[in-house]
Biopython code that builds the backbone (N, CA, C, O; Angstrom):
import numpy as np
from Bio.PDB.StructureBuilder import StructureBuilder

atoms = [
    (1, "UNK", "N", (143.158, 62.261, -123.024)),
    (1, "UNK", "CA", (143.965, 62.928, -123.983)),
    (1, "UNK", "C", (145.073, 63.693, -123.255)),
    (1, "UNK", "O", (144.815, 64.316, -122.226)),
    (2, "UNK", "N", (146.318, 63.653, -123.784)),
    (2, "UNK", "CA", (147.469, 64.282, -123.133)),
    (2, "UNK", "C", (147.586, 65.756, -123.487)),
    (2, "UNK", "O", (146.723, 66.333, -124.148)),
    (3, "UNK", "N", (148.662, 66.331, -123.033)),
    (3, "UNK", "CA", (148.929, 67.739, -123.318)),
    (3, "UNK", "C", (149.287, 67.922, -124.785)),
    (3, "UNK", "O", (149.894, 67.052, -125.410)),
    (4, "UNK", "N", (148.906, 69.050, -125.308)),
    (4, "UNK", "CA", (149.309, 69.349, -126.678)),
    (4, "UNK", "C", (150.803, 69.703, -126.678)),
    (4, "UNK", "O", (151.389, 69.922, -125.618)),
    (5, "UNK", "N", (151.399, 69.757, -127.834)),
    (5, "UNK", "CA", (152.838, 70.013, -127.892)),
    (5, "UNK", "C", (153.193, 71.400, -127.385)),
    (5, "UNK", "O", (154.245, 71.570, -126.769)),
    (6, "UNK", "N", (152.355, 72.393, -127.624)),
    (6, "UNK", "CA", (152.629, 73.743, -127.167)),
    (6, "UNK", "C", (151.443, 74.232, -126.337)),
    (6, "UNK", "O", (150.541, 74.879, -126.868)),
    (7, "UNK", "N", (151.440, 73.933, -125.065)),
    (7, "UNK", "CA", (150.305, 74.394, -124.267)),
    (7, "UNK", "C", (150.331, 75.916, -124.129)),
    (7, "UNK", "O", (151.388, 76.502, -123.894)),
    (8, "UNK", "N", (149.197, 76.540, -124.273)),
    (8, "UNK", "CA", (149.124, 78.003, -124.175)),
    (8, "UNK", "C", (148.851, 78.451, -122.753)),
    (8, "UNK", "O", (149.184, 79.578, -122.387)),
    (9, "UNK", "N", (148.259, 77.602, -121.956)),
    (9, "UNK", "CA", (148.012, 77.977, -120.573)),
    (9, "UNK", "C", (148.911, 77.145, -119.651)),
    (9, "UNK", "O", (149.355, 76.056, -120.016)),
    (10, "UNK", "N", (149.166, 77.665, -118.479)),
    (10, "UNK", "CA", (150.020, 76.983, -117.526)),
    (10, "UNK", "C", (149.256, 75.866, -116.841)),
    (10, "UNK", "O", (148.038, 75.952, -116.680)),
    (11, "UNK", "N", (149.957, 74.825, -116.437)),
    (11, "UNK", "CA", (149.274, 73.796, -115.651)),
    (11, "UNK", "C", (148.650, 74.419, -114.402)),
    (11, "UNK", "O", (149.083, 75.478, -113.946)),
    (12, "UNK", "N", (147.639, 73.760, -113.857)),
    (12, "UNK", "CA", (146.844, 74.338, -112.775)),
    (12, "UNK", "C", (147.668, 74.658, -111.530)),
    (12, "UNK", "O", (147.461, 75.706, -110.918)),
    (13, "UNK", "N", (148.590, 73.788, -111.143)),
    (13, "UNK", "CA", (149.273, 73.994, -109.868)),
    (13, "UNK", "C", (150.588, 74.786, -110.022)),
    (13, "UNK", "O", (151.350, 74.866, -109.059)),
    (14, "UNK", "N", (150.874, 75.362, -111.176)),
    (14, "UNK", "CA", (152.068, 76.181, -111.350)),
    (14, "UNK", "C", (151.669, 77.525, -111.927)),
    (14, "UNK", "O", (151.000, 77.607, -112.957)),
    (15, "UNK", "N", (152.091, 78.575, -111.244)),
    (15, "UNK", "CA", (151.784, 79.919, -111.727)),
    (15, "UNK", "C", (152.781, 80.328, -112.798)),
    (15, "UNK", "O", (153.728, 79.601, -113.099)),
    (16, "UNK", "N", (152.555, 81.488, -113.360)),
    (16, "UNK", "CA", (153.489, 81.975, -114.374)),
    (16, "UNK", "C", (154.865, 82.217, -113.739)),
    (16, "UNK", "O", (154.967, 82.674, -112.601)),
    (17, "UNK", "N", (155.911, 81.902, -114.495)),
    (17, "UNK", "CA", (157.263, 82.077, -113.949)),
    (17, "UNK", "C", (157.718, 83.501, -114.207)),
    (17, "UNK", "O", (157.715, 83.968, -115.346)),
    (18, "UNK", "N", (158.105, 84.183, -113.151)),
    (18, "UNK", "CA", (158.620, 85.540, -113.243)),
    (18, "UNK", "C", (160.048, 85.531, -112.710)),
    (18, "UNK", "O", (160.332, 84.895, -111.696)),
    (19, "UNK", "N", (160.923, 86.222, -113.377)),
    (19, "UNK", "CA", (162.276, 86.276, -112.831)),
    (19, "UNK", "C", (162.278, 87.075, -111.531)),
    (19, "UNK", "O", (161.792, 88.205, -111.490)),
    (20, "UNK", "N", (162.810, 86.502, -110.501)),
    (20, "UNK", "CA", (162.882, 87.166, -109.211)),
    (20, "UNK", "C", (164.199, 87.919, -109.091)),
    (20, "UNK", "O", (164.942, 88.039, -110.065)),
    (21, "UNK", "N", (164.483, 88.418, -107.916)),
    (21, "UNK", "CA", (165.760, 89.110, -107.731)),
    (21, "UNK", "C", (166.921, 88.116, -107.887)),
    (21, "UNK", "O", (166.800, 86.946, -107.523)),
    (22, "UNK", "N", (168.018, 88.586, -108.418)),
    (22, "UNK", "CA", (169.168, 87.709, -108.618)),
    (22, "UNK", "C", (169.695, 87.261, -107.262)),
    (22, "UNK", "O", (169.849, 88.066, -106.344)),
    (23, "UNK", "N", (169.965, 85.987, -107.153)),
    (23, "UNK", "CA", (170.453, 85.455, -105.881)),
    (23, "UNK", "C", (171.962, 85.546, -105.846)),
    (23, "UNK", "O", (172.625, 85.346, -106.863)),
    (24, "UNK", "N", (172.506, 85.845, -104.687)),
    (24, "UNK", "CA", (173.949, 85.892, -104.514)),
    (24, "UNK", "C", (174.453, 84.496, -104.180)),
    (24, "UNK", "O", (173.753, 83.731, -103.516)),
    (25, "UNK", "N", (175.647, 84.155, -104.626)),
    (25, "UNK", "CA", (176.199, 82.853, -104.250)),
    (25, "UNK", "C", (176.405, 82.796, -102.738)),
    (25, "UNK", "O", (176.632, 83.824, -102.101)),
    (26, "UNK", "N", (176.328, 81.625, -102.181)),
    (26, "UNK", "CA", (176.490, 81.490, -100.731)),
    (26, "UNK", "C", (177.938, 81.789, -100.345)),
    (26, "UNK", "O", (178.826, 81.807, -101.197)),
    (27, "UNK", "N", (178.161, 82.021, -99.058)),
    (27, "UNK", "CA", (179.518, 82.347, -98.608)),
    (27, "UNK", "C", (180.401, 81.113, -98.761)),
    (27, "UNK", "O", (179.945, 79.977, -98.631)),
    (28, "UNK", "N", (181.665, 81.369, -99.040)),
    (28, "UNK", "CA", (182.621, 80.276, -99.188)),
    (28, "UNK", "C", (183.936, 80.682, -98.591)),
    (28, "UNK", "O", (184.125, 81.825, -98.177)),
    (29, "UNK", "N", (184.846, 79.736, -98.550)),
    (29, "UNK", "CA", (186.152, 79.946, -97.938)),
    (29, "UNK", "C", (187.179, 80.292, -99.009)),
    (29, "UNK", "O", (187.184, 79.690, -100.082)),
    (30, "UNK", "N", (188.045, 81.255, -98.723)),
    (30, "UNK", "CA", (189.115, 81.653, -99.643)),
    (30, "UNK", "C", (190.046, 80.455, -99.841)),
    (30, "UNK", "O", (190.416, 79.787, -98.876)),
    (31, "UNK", "N", (190.420, 80.188, -101.083)),
    (31, "UNK", "CA", (191.224, 79.003, -101.384)),
    (31, "UNK", "C", (192.715, 79.199, -101.173)),
    (31, "UNK", "O", (193.481, 78.243, -101.300)),
    (32, "UNK", "N", (193.151, 80.423, -100.852)),
    (32, "UNK", "CA", (194.575, 80.660, -100.621)),
    (32, "UNK", "C", (194.987, 80.031, -99.308)),
    (32, "UNK", "O", (194.368, 80.266, -98.271)),
    (33, "UNK", "N", (196.042, 79.224, -99.361)),
    (33, "UNK", "CA", (196.532, 78.556, -98.162)),
    (33, "UNK", "C", (197.022, 79.612, -97.182)),
    (33, "UNK", "O", (197.798, 80.495, -97.549)),
    (34, "UNK", "N", (196.574, 79.522, -95.950)),
    (34, "UNK", "CA", (196.961, 80.488, -94.936)),
    (34, "UNK", "C", (195.906, 81.563, -94.713)),
    (34, "UNK", "O", (195.809, 82.099, -93.609)),
    (35, "UNK", "N", (195.126, 81.887, -95.714)),
    (35, "UNK", "CA", (194.070, 82.899, -95.559)),
    (35, "UNK", "C", (192.798, 82.203, -95.088)),
    (35, "UNK", "O", (192.392, 82.346, -93.934)),
    (36, "UNK", "N", (192.179, 81.458, -95.979)),
    (36, "UNK", "CA", (191.013, 80.623, -95.688)),
    (36, "UNK", "C", (189.901, 81.353, -94.936)),
    (36, "UNK", "O", (189.220, 80.755, -94.103)),
    (37, "UNK", "N", (189.712, 82.661, -95.230)),
    (37, "UNK", "CA", (188.621, 83.422, -94.609)),
    (37, "UNK", "C", (187.313, 83.091, -95.317)),
    (37, "UNK", "O", (187.312, 82.710, -96.487)),
    (38, "UNK", "N", (186.206, 83.239, -94.604)),
    (38, "UNK", "CA", (184.899, 83.126, -95.235)),
    (38, "UNK", "C", (184.573, 84.468, -95.885)),
    (38, "UNK", "O", (184.821, 85.521, -95.297)),
    (39, "UNK", "N", (184.019, 84.431, -97.098)),
    (39, "UNK", "CA", (183.655, 85.664, -97.786)),
    (39, "UNK", "C", (182.459, 85.401, -98.677)),
    (39, "UNK", "O", (182.171, 84.257, -99.029)),
    (40, "UNK", "N", (181.766, 86.467, -99.040)),
    (40, "UNK", "CA", (180.633, 86.380, -99.961)),
    (40, "UNK", "C", (181.144, 86.781, -101.343)),
    (40, "UNK", "O", (181.469, 87.949, -101.554)),
    (41, "UNK", "N", (181.222, 85.844, -102.288)),
    (41, "UNK", "CA", (181.725, 86.195, -103.616)),
    (41, "UNK", "C", (180.756, 87.115, -104.357)),
    (41, "UNK", "O", (179.537, 86.982, -104.242)),
    (42, "UNK", "N", (181.320, 88.042, -105.113)),
    (42, "UNK", "CA", (180.500, 88.933, -105.938)),
    (42, "UNK", "C", (180.036, 88.216, -107.199)),
    (42, "UNK", "O", (178.958, 88.501, -107.722)),
    (43, "UNK", "N", (180.849, 87.289, -107.682)),
    (43, "UNK", "CA", (180.498, 86.469, -108.829)),
    (43, "UNK", "C", (180.576, 85.014, -108.408)),
    (43, "UNK", "O", (181.285, 84.682, -107.459)),
    (44, "UNK", "N", (179.861, 84.147, -109.096)),
    (44, "UNK", "CA", (179.755, 82.757, -108.677)),
    (44, "UNK", "C", (181.080, 82.018, -108.712)),
    (44, "UNK", "O", (181.291, 81.102, -107.917)),
    (45, "UNK", "N", (181.983, 82.394, -109.618)),
    (45, "UNK", "CA", (183.226, 81.638, -109.772)),
    (45, "UNK", "C", (184.400, 82.203, -108.976)),
    (45, "UNK", "O", (185.526, 81.740, -109.158)),
    (46, "UNK", "N", (184.182, 83.177, -108.108)),
    (46, "UNK", "CA", (185.300, 83.757, -107.351)),
    (46, "UNK", "C", (185.869, 82.744, -106.370)),
    (46, "UNK", "O", (185.130, 82.034, -105.687)),
    (47, "UNK", "N", (187.196, 82.691, -106.313)),
    (47, "UNK", "CA", (187.871, 81.723, -105.448)),
    (47, "UNK", "C", (188.576, 82.372, -104.269)),
    (47, "UNK", "O", (188.785, 81.733, -103.238)),
    (48, "UNK", "N", (188.941, 83.636, -104.418)),
    (48, "UNK", "CA", (189.749, 84.309, -103.406)),
    (48, "UNK", "C", (189.007, 85.522, -102.857)),
    (48, "UNK", "O", (188.220, 86.155, -103.561)),
    (49, "UNK", "N", (189.270, 85.836, -101.593)),
    (49, "UNK", "CA", (188.490, 86.855, -100.904)),
    (49, "UNK", "C", (188.883, 88.275, -101.282)),
    (49, "UNK", "O", (188.053, 89.178, -101.174)),
    (50, "UNK", "N", (190.114, 88.506, -101.721)),
    (50, "UNK", "CA", (190.544, 89.875, -102.001)),
    (50, "UNK", "C", (191.523, 89.904, -103.161)),
    (50, "UNK", "O", (191.974, 88.867, -103.648)),
    (51, "UNK", "N", (191.837, 91.116, -103.589)),
    (51, "UNK", "CA", (192.804, 91.314, -104.679)),
    (51, "UNK", "C", (194.192, 90.834, -104.248)),
    (51, "UNK", "O", (194.937, 90.283, -105.059)),
    (52, "UNK", "N", (194.537, 91.039, -102.986)),
    (52, "UNK", "CA", (195.840, 90.591, -102.472)),
    (52, "UNK", "C", (195.957, 89.066, -102.541)),
    (52, "UNK", "O", (197.004, 88.541, -102.919)),
    (53, "UNK", "N", (194.898, 88.363, -102.181)),
    (53, "UNK", "CA", (194.913, 86.895, -102.264)),
    (53, "UNK", "C", (195.028, 86.431, -103.713)),
    (53, "UNK", "O", (195.733, 85.465, -104.003)),
    (54, "UNK", "N", (194.333, 87.121, -104.625)),
    (54, "UNK", "CA", (194.438, 86.766, -106.046)),
    (54, "UNK", "C", (195.857, 86.958, -106.545)),
    (54, "UNK", "O", (196.365, 86.138, -107.310)),
    (55, "UNK", "N", (196.503, 88.044, -106.115)),
    (55, "UNK", "CA", (197.877, 88.333, -106.539)),
    (55, "UNK", "C", (198.835, 87.254, -106.023)),
    (55, "UNK", "O", (199.687, 86.771, -106.768)),
    (56, "UNK", "N", (198.693, 86.883, -104.761)),
    (56, "UNK", "CA", (199.563, 85.849, -104.185)),
    (56, "UNK", "C", (199.332, 84.506, -104.864)),
    (56, "UNK", "O", (200.282, 83.762, -105.106)),
    (57, "UNK", "N", (198.087, 84.191, -105.172)),
    (57, "UNK", "CA", (197.778, 82.925, -105.845)),
    (57, "UNK", "C", (198.391, 82.899, -107.240)),
    (57, "UNK", "O", (198.900, 81.865, -107.673)),
    (58, "UNK", "N", (198.346, 84.034, -107.953)),
    (58, "UNK", "CA", (198.945, 84.118, -109.288)),
    (58, "UNK", "C", (200.452, 83.922, -109.209)),
    (58, "UNK", "O", (201.035, 83.225, -110.040)),
    (59, "UNK", "N", (201.094, 84.543, -108.199)),
    (59, "UNK", "CA", (202.542, 84.391, -108.025)),
    (59, "UNK", "C", (202.898, 82.938, -107.744)),
    (59, "UNK", "O", (203.862, 82.409, -108.297)),
    (60, "UNK", "N", (202.105, 82.289, -106.872)),
    (60, "UNK", "CA", (202.389, 80.887, -106.561)),
    (60, "UNK", "C", (202.224, 80.023, -107.801)),
    (60, "UNK", "O", (203.019, 79.113, -108.036)),
    (61, "UNK", "N", (201.193, 80.304, -108.599)),
    (61, "UNK", "CA", (200.931, 79.521, -109.806)),
    (61, "UNK", "C", (202.090, 79.656, -110.792)),
    (61, "UNK", "O", (202.503, 78.670, -111.402)),
    (62, "UNK", "N", (202.620, 80.878, -110.953)),
    (62, "UNK", "CA", (203.761, 81.096, -111.842)),
    (62, "UNK", "C", (204.993, 80.363, -111.323)),
    (62, "UNK", "O", (205.730, 79.756, -112.099)),
    (63, "UNK", "N", (205.217, 80.420, -110.003)),
    (63, "UNK", "CA", (206.364, 79.734, -109.400)),
    (63, "UNK", "C", (206.252, 78.230, -109.621)),
    (63, "UNK", "O", (207.236, 77.573, -109.960)),
    (64, "UNK", "N", (205.055, 77.686, -109.427)),
    (64, "UNK", "CA", (204.850, 76.242, -109.573)),
    (64, "UNK", "C", (205.068, 75.813, -111.021)),
    (64, "UNK", "O", (205.657, 74.762, -111.270)),
    (65, "UNK", "N", (204.603, 76.611, -111.974)),
    (65, "UNK", "CA", (204.810, 76.296, -113.391)),
    (65, "UNK", "C", (206.301, 76.304, -113.720)),
    (65, "UNK", "O", (206.788, 75.469, -114.482)),
    (66, "UNK", "N", (207.010, 77.257, -113.133)),
    (66, "UNK", "CA", (208.457, 77.343, -113.333)),
    (66, "UNK", "C", (209.143, 76.086, -112.801)),
    (66, "UNK", "O", (210.046, 75.549, -113.444)),
    (67, "UNK", "N", (208.720, 75.620, -111.636)),
    (67, "UNK", "CA", (209.311, 74.413, -111.053)),
    (67, "UNK", "C", (209.039, 73.196, -111.924)),
    (67, "UNK", "O", (209.921, 72.362, -112.130)),
    (68, "UNK", "N", (207.815, 73.098, -112.435)),
    (68, "UNK", "CA", (207.485, 71.968, -113.303)),
    (68, "UNK", "C", (208.320, 71.984, -114.572)),
    (68, "UNK", "O", (208.796, 70.944, -115.028)),
    (69, "UNK", "N", (208.497, 73.188, -115.145)),
    (69, "UNK", "CA", (209.274, 73.295, -116.379)),
    (69, "UNK", "C", (210.738, 72.941, -116.126)),
    (69, "UNK", "O", (211.354, 72.240, -116.929)),
    (70, "UNK", "N", (211.289, 73.418, -115.026)),
    (70, "UNK", "CA", (212.697, 73.153, -114.740)),
    (70, "UNK", "C", (212.957, 71.690, -114.443)),
    (70, "UNK", "O", (214.094, 71.230, -114.546)),
    (71, "UNK", "N", (211.935, 70.961, -114.080)),
    (71, "UNK", "CA", (212.096, 69.528, -113.806)),
    (71, "UNK", "C", (212.190, 68.729, -115.100)),
    (71, "UNK", "O", (212.640, 67.583, -115.078)),
    (72, "UNK", "N", (211.773, 69.307, -116.230)),
    (72, "UNK", "CA", (211.853, 68.591, -117.505)),
    (72, "UNK", "C", (213.283, 68.650, -118.033)),
    (72, "UNK", "O", (214.091, 69.457, -117.575)),
    (73, "UNK", "N", (213.582, 67.801, -118.985)),
    (73, "UNK", "CA", (214.941, 67.759, -119.548)),
    (73, "UNK", "C", (215.260, 69.067, -120.276)),
    (73, "UNK", "O", (216.353, 69.614, -120.126)),
    (74, "UNK", "N", (214.316, 69.558, -121.053)),
    (74, "UNK", "CA", (214.534, 70.796, -121.801)),
    (74, "UNK", "C", (214.781, 71.973, -120.847)),
    (74, "UNK", "O", (215.671, 72.789, -121.085)),
    (75, "UNK", "N", (214.002, 72.056, -119.783)),
    (75, "UNK", "CA", (214.164, 73.135, -118.814)),
    (75, "UNK", "C", (215.505, 73.061, -118.113)),
    (75, "UNK", "O", (216.137, 74.089, -117.870)),
    (76, "UNK", "N", (215.948, 71.848, -117.782)),
    (76, "UNK", "CA", (217.235, 71.668, -117.117)),
    (76, "UNK", "C", (218.370, 72.113, -118.029)),
    (76, "UNK", "O", (219.313, 72.762, -117.576)),
    (77, "UNK", "N", (218.287, 71.770, -119.305)),
    (77, "UNK", "CA", (219.322, 72.175, -120.264)),
    (77, "UNK", "C", (219.392, 73.696, -120.382)),
    (77, "UNK", "O", (220.481, 74.267, -120.414)),
    (78, "UNK", "N", (218.235, 74.351, -120.445)),
    (78, "UNK", "CA", (218.230, 75.805, -120.551)),
    (78, "UNK", "C", (218.842, 76.447, -119.322)),
    (78, "UNK", "O", (219.616, 77.396, -119.440)),
    (79, "UNK", "N", (218.508, 75.945, -118.149)),
    (79, "UNK", "CA", (219.060, 76.508, -116.911)),
    (79, "UNK", "C", (220.575, 76.322, -116.873)),
    (79, "UNK", "O", (221.294, 77.233, -116.462)),
    (80, "UNK", "N", (221.064, 75.173, -117.289)),
    (80, "UNK", "CA", (222.511, 74.940, -117.307)),
    (80, "UNK", "C", (223.201, 75.922, -118.248)),
    (80, "UNK", "O", (224.261, 76.460, -117.928)),
    (81, "UNK", "N", (222.588, 76.152, -119.415)),
    (81, "UNK", "CA", (223.164, 77.086, -120.374)),
    (81, "UNK", "C", (223.181, 78.509, -119.810)),
    (81, "UNK", "O", (224.148, 79.246, -120.006)),
    (82, "UNK", "N", (222.114, 78.891, -119.111)),
    (82, "UNK", "CA", (222.069, 80.221, -118.504)),
    (82, "UNK", "C", (223.169, 80.375, -117.469)),
    (82, "UNK", "O", (223.839, 81.406, -117.426)),
    (83, "UNK", "N", (223.361, 79.361, -116.637)),
    (83, "UNK", "CA", (224.393, 79.408, -115.601)),
    (83, "UNK", "C", (225.782, 79.498, -116.237)),
    (83, "UNK", "O", (226.646, 80.237, -115.763)),
    (84, "UNK", "N", (225.982, 78.754, -117.296)),
    (84, "UNK", "CA", (227.273, 78.769, -117.993)),
    (84, "UNK", "C", (227.562, 80.162, -118.543)),
    (84, "UNK", "O", (228.671, 80.675, -118.395)),
    (85, "UNK", "N", (226.554, 80.778, -119.183)),
    (85, "UNK", "CA", (226.748, 82.119, -119.739)),
    (85, "UNK", "C", (227.015, 83.140, -118.635)),
    (85, "UNK", "O", (227.823, 84.051, -118.812)),
    (86, "UNK", "N", (226.341, 82.989, -117.505)),
    (86, "UNK", "CA", (226.553, 83.911, -116.381)),
    (86, "UNK", "C", (227.978, 83.794, -115.855)),
    (86, "UNK", "O", (228.630, 84.808, -115.605)),
    (87, "UNK", "N", (228.465, 82.573, -115.686)),
    (87, "UNK", "CA", (229.840, 82.380, -115.199)),
    (87, "UNK", "C", (230.855, 82.976, -116.169)),
    (87, "UNK", "O", (231.873, 83.530, -115.753)),
    (88, "UNK", "N", (230.569, 82.857, -117.472)),
    (88, "UNK", "CA", (231.451, 83.462, -118.486)),
    (88, "UNK", "C", (231.476, 84.979, -118.332)),
    (88, "UNK", "O", (232.545, 85.586, -118.399)),
    (89, "UNK", "N", (230.326, 85.595, -118.129)),
    (89, "UNK", "CA", (230.266, 87.049, -117.955)),
    (89, "UNK", "C", (231.058, 87.481, -116.735)),
    (89, "UNK", "O", (231.767, 88.487, -116.777)),
    (90, "UNK", "N", (230.942, 86.731, -115.653)),
    (90, "UNK", "CA", (231.669, 87.070, -114.427)),
    (90, "UNK", "C", (233.172, 86.979, -114.674)),
    (90, "UNK", "O", (233.927, 87.857, -114.257)),
    (91, "UNK", "N", (233.604, 85.918, -115.352)),
    (91, "UNK", "CA", (235.032, 85.735, -115.641)),
    (91, "UNK", "C", (235.580, 86.846, -116.523)),
    (91, "UNK", "O", (236.718, 87.278, -116.347)),
    (92, "UNK", "N", (234.774, 87.306, -117.468)),
    (92, "UNK", "CA", (235.237, 88.305, -118.430)),
    (92, "UNK", "C", (235.066, 89.741, -117.959)),
    (92, "UNK", "O", (235.395, 90.672, -118.695)),
    (93, "UNK", "N", (234.563, 89.938, -116.760)),
    (93, "UNK", "CA", (234.418, 91.301, -116.251)),
    (93, "UNK", "C", (235.782, 91.929, -116.079)),
    (93, "UNK", "O", (236.737, 91.263, -115.679)),
    (94, "UNK", "N", (235.872, 93.211, -116.382)),
    (94, "UNK", "CA", (237.133, 93.910, -116.190)),
    (94, "UNK", "C", (237.256, 94.299, -114.725)),
    (94, "UNK", "O", (236.266, 94.611, -114.063)),
    (95, "UNK", "N", (238.494, 94.276, -114.231)),
    (95, "UNK", "CA", (238.742, 94.703, -112.855)),
    (95, "UNK", "C", (238.571, 96.222, -112.786)),
    (95, "UNK", "O", (238.844, 96.910, -113.769)),
    (96, "UNK", "N", (238.131, 96.751, -111.662)),
    (96, "UNK", "CA", (238.008, 98.201, -111.532)),
    (96, "UNK", "C", (239.383, 98.861, -111.684)),
    (96, "UNK", "O", (240.396, 98.282, -111.293)),
    (97, "UNK", "N", (239.418, 100.065, -112.249)),
    (97, "UNK", "CA", (240.686, 100.750, -112.545)),
    (97, "UNK", "C", (241.502, 100.971, -111.272)),
    (97, "UNK", "O", (242.677, 100.608, -111.237)),
    (98, "UNK", "N", (240.938, 101.531, -110.271)),
    (98, "UNK", "CA", (241.666, 101.765, -109.014)),
    (98, "UNK", "C", (240.758, 101.493, -107.847)),
    (98, "UNK", "O", (239.651, 102.025, -107.773)),
    (99, "UNK", "N", (241.216, 100.675, -106.946)),
    (99, "UNK", "CA", (240.362, 100.381, -105.789)),
    (99, "UNK", "C", (240.784, 101.254, -104.618)),
    (99, "UNK", "O", (241.917, 101.733, -104.592)),
    (100, "UNK", "N", (239.932, 101.466, -103.683)),
    (100, "UNK", "CA", (240.188, 102.342, -102.550)),
    (100, "UNK", "C", (241.288, 101.776, -101.649)),
    (100, "UNK", "O", (241.996, 102.547, -101.003)),
    (101, "UNK", "N", (241.447, 100.476, -101.590)),
    (101, "UNK", "CA", (242.448, 99.866, -100.727)),
    (101, "UNK", "C", (243.861, 100.156, -101.233)),
    (101, "UNK", "O", (244.795, 100.195, -100.433)),
    (102, "UNK", "N", (244.041, 100.359, -102.538)),
    (102, "UNK", "CA", (245.365, 100.603, -103.102)),
    (102, "UNK", "C", (245.823, 102.043, -102.898)),
    (102, "UNK", "O", (247.023, 102.312, -102.953)),
    (103, "UNK", "N", (244.924, 102.952, -102.670)),
    (103, "UNK", "CA", (245.300, 104.350, -102.497)),
    (103, "UNK", "C", (246.027, 104.532, -101.169)),
    (103, "UNK", "O", (245.865, 103.751, -100.232)),
    (104, "UNK", "N", (246.811, 105.561, -101.124)),
    (104, "UNK", "CA", (247.553, 105.862, -99.891)),
    (104, "UNK", "C", (246.561, 106.268, -98.806)),
    (104, "UNK", "O", (245.514, 106.855, -99.081)),
    (105, "UNK", "N", (246.916, 105.942, -97.578)),
    (105, "UNK", "CA", (246.047, 106.275, -96.459)),
    (105, "UNK", "C", (246.034, 107.780, -96.254)),
    (105, "UNK", "O", (247.054, 108.442, -96.443)),
    (106, "UNK", "N", (244.911, 108.314, -95.875)),
    (106, "UNK", "CA", (244.796, 109.740, -95.646)),
    (106, "UNK", "C", (245.372, 110.067, -94.284)),
    (106, "UNK", "O", (245.056, 109.405, -93.296)),
    (107, "UNK", "N", (246.199, 111.066, -94.229)),
    (107, "UNK", "CA", (246.856, 111.421, -92.971)),
    (107, "UNK", "C", (246.256, 112.721, -92.465)),
    (107, "UNK", "O", (246.082, 113.682, -93.214)),
    (108, "UNK", "N", (245.944, 112.726, -91.181)),
    (108, "UNK", "CA", (245.415, 113.936, -90.553)),
    (108, "UNK", "C", (246.600, 114.662, -89.921)),
    (108, "UNK", "O", (247.360, 114.074, -89.150)),
    (109, "UNK", "N", (246.747, 115.923, -90.247)),
    (109, "UNK", "CA", (247.884, 116.679, -89.714)),
    (109, "UNK", "C", (247.685, 116.941, -88.225)),
    (109, "UNK", "O", (246.551, 117.004, -87.751)),
    (110, "UNK", "N", (248.775, 117.094, -87.492)),
    (110, "UNK", "CA", (248.640, 117.341, -86.037)),
    (110, "UNK", "C", (247.983, 118.678, -85.726)),
    (110, "UNK", "O", (247.462, 118.852, -84.624)),
    (111, "UNK", "N", (247.988, 119.621, -86.651)),
    (111, "UNK", "CA", (247.379, 120.921, -86.417)),
    (111, "UNK", "C", (245.875, 120.899, -86.640)),
    (111, "UNK", "O", (245.220, 121.927, -86.469)),
    (112, "UNK", "N", (245.313, 119.770, -87.014)),
    (112, "UNK", "CA", (243.902, 119.655, -87.328)),
    (112, "UNK", "C", (243.032, 119.872, -86.094)),
    (112, "UNK", "O", (241.988, 120.520, -86.171)),
    (113, "UNK", "N", (243.466, 119.327, -84.951)),
    (113, "UNK", "CA", (242.668, 119.392, -83.698)),
    (113, "UNK", "C", (243.173, 120.563, -82.855)),
    (113, "UNK", "O", (243.951, 120.318, -81.933)),
    (114, "UNK", "N", (242.801, 121.770, -83.095)),
    (114, "UNK", "CA", (243.222, 122.925, -82.279)),
    (114, "UNK", "C", (242.166, 123.328, -81.345)),
    (114, "UNK", "O", (242.345, 124.279, -80.584)),
]
sb = StructureBuilder()
sb.init_structure("model")
sb.init_model(0)
sb.init_chain("A")
sb.init_seg("    ")
for serial, (resi, resn, name, xyz) in enumerate(atoms, 1):
    if name == "N":
        sb.init_residue(resn, " ", resi, " ")
    sb.init_atom(name, np.array(xyz, "f"), 0.0, 1.0, " ", f" {name:<3s}", serial, name[0])
structure = sb.get_structure()
């Protein structure tokens, strides 16, 4: 006769299961290019060894997304429009009222060095 559907006692060669101490994930290498230090992650899914590495990885990810977007037709059109508007602003800037080069040169009187 086989086991019943809900056995009340444990099989002979297995003791009762008790939760043991939580195990830490094994050491791994930081995924940031150039860092690649070995570290012990505090959580299982950690990829980077420090806050600085996480910040640099986030910056690189944003830069890469920007590059991908600019490679699309829509992104290229937007960039061209931005450049066009910038050139218009530069052209329409007013000249400064008086520049220092137009003013008369300052003259030091001969009595200055006594």
